[in-house]
C-alpha positions, 0 to 999 in steps of 0.5 A: 500500500502506498505510503500516501494512501493514509497520511495526507489525503484530501477528503473529495467532496461527495454526498454518498447515498444513504444505505439501503435501509434493509441491509442496514437493519439486518446487519445492525440486528446481528450487532444488537443482538450480540450486544444484548447477550454479552450484557446479560452475560456480564450482569450475570458475571457481577452476580456471580462475582458478588455471591462468591465474594460473600461467600468467601467473607462468610467462610473466613468470618466463621472460620475465625470465630469457630477454629475448633468447627469440623472441616465442611461445618459452617454457619447458616449464612456461610451455607446460604452463601454457598447456595447463591454461589451455586445458583449464580454459577448455574445462571451464568453458565447459561447465559454463556451457552446462549452467547455461543449459540447467538455468535453461531447463529449470527455468524451464519446470517452474517455470511448470508448478509455478505452474500455468496458473490462477495464470498467468491471475490478473489483475495490476494493472499500475499496482500493480506499476509503483508497487512497482518504482519504490518498489524503485528509489528505495530503492536510489538508482537514480535515473536508471533510476527517471525512466525507469521512471516516465516510461515507466509514466505514474505518479507519483514514489514517496513513498520518493523524497523528499528526507529519505528518500534523505538517510537512505538515502544515509547508511545506505549510507555507514554500511554500505559506507564506515563513515562517520559523518558523513552519519548524524550529519548526518541524526539532528541535523537530524531530532533532534526528529522522531526523539525522538518516534517510539514506541520499539519495544523491548519493554523500552519496552513494559513500561515504558510499560504500568507508567507508565500503571498507575501514573499513571492520571491522566496524559491522555497515555500514553507512545506505543508500538508493538511487533511481536511476534516480532522481536528488540529494536530499537534506534533509529537515534539510539542506535546512531549515537551507539553508533558516534560514541562508539567513534570518541571512544574510539579517538580521544581515550581514555576521557575524550573518550568520557565527555564524548560520552556525557553529552551524546548516550547519558544519555537512553538510559539508562533504556530501553537500559540494557545497551546503555550499560553495555556502550559504558561497559564497553568503556572498561576494555579498549583498543580494540585488544582489542574484536575478541576477548571480550565487546566483539567486537560493537562492533568489527566490522561488526556495528554499522555495519550494524545502525545503517544497518538502523535509520536506514532503518527510522526514516527509512520510520517518519518519512515513514509508509512500510513499513519493509520494501520492499513488493516484496521482501515480495511476492515472498518472500510469493508464494515461500511460498504457491506450493505451496499454490497449486499444490496447490490447482489440481491439486485443482481439476483432478483433481476433474473440473470442468475447467480453467476452475474453476481459472481462477475462483477465480483471478480472485476476490478471495478464495481458498478456502483460507486462506494463511499466510505465516510469522508476519508476515502473515495472510489472516484475523483472528478477534477474540479477544473477539467470536469475530468474523471481521474484514471490511471493516466490522470491520477488525483493529486494533492497540492501543498495547501490541500487542494486536490486536482487532477495531474494534467490539470496540475501540469497545465497551471500557469507558471509564474517567472520564478518557475512555480505554480500557483494553486487556482483556489488559493494564494499558495505557490509550489513546484510540482516535486511538492504535490502528492499522488492520491491513491483511489 
């Protein structure tokens, strides 16, 4: 899967039709049925846990009060607790059995929902093995990864490289243990590479466009890649140093935190002004009071998880890999388009052409209908300038400012005297080498 497929994709303007009600209801009913059974099991498990705890407490109390009592004897309270444990265990076992039957039943229903024509579609086994290997590498399951790679006869995924694994381990340390040392070691050892990464925040996009307009003589514009629709993205370096700043404030007070901010946070004051201002404002409040009020986001797990996510994202960008896991993306996309595929299969079957027609479209490289997946991907793209539909010879291209055109339209853009192109929708200027191909 190309590295550009996930990371810097501009969502294409589209208005997908609503999913077929019949298919959605059928698919949703499977999930709701399993959820109800799981809720019953969880309730019975809580009842069993409470009964078992009560029995153990009663037995321990009786043993302490009657040390000479014969083994197996007990007060009426302990005996009633034992009876309650037996009853709760029987009910829990019955619910677990019903859950197993429900899973088996709904699995069969799901296979019918997908349709035979979809199940018979060709699958690239090697690509699937590579996606699984990438998933195992990102999860840090190294022993399983080696076994899978050996059994599948594929190469180790790029996400298993030493630099990527160092970042993933540091992210897990942030998220699970609130340990800053691995993350600080990673960003310090990769400071130059991280500083060269394009800033993905909308504020950086605006600033770069203004600079390109005010200083056209500058031959190199600020690098910029934006994924519209996302929340403002903050670089991992800023978030990790923010956590270190807060730790310095807790341990050494405001003077120590200010010294750290001057050394590590000054570079972010222009683009991420509000984030730095909030950090500095927290020094006016005692660390014990951060949990409430305007600084609550600095005291809980939110900032630690955000730093871990940003560290994983930036590490994947440095390695030229998708920031989102391809296997998870494929799974969620399949869940969204499955009702449409089911309805398409049902329509073909009812049209009288027979089951062979349903199998024929499943084996084709393209589908007879467009499948839109949320707001991130699109199966088709029409250039807003030429009104031509994108193809293998005229692929959609993402400009540095975030707008998307077909490649031929980009190459036909007028060139200013200094040899750079100008976006037809904003003042941004760029070179052809700054553009990125969008994979549909």
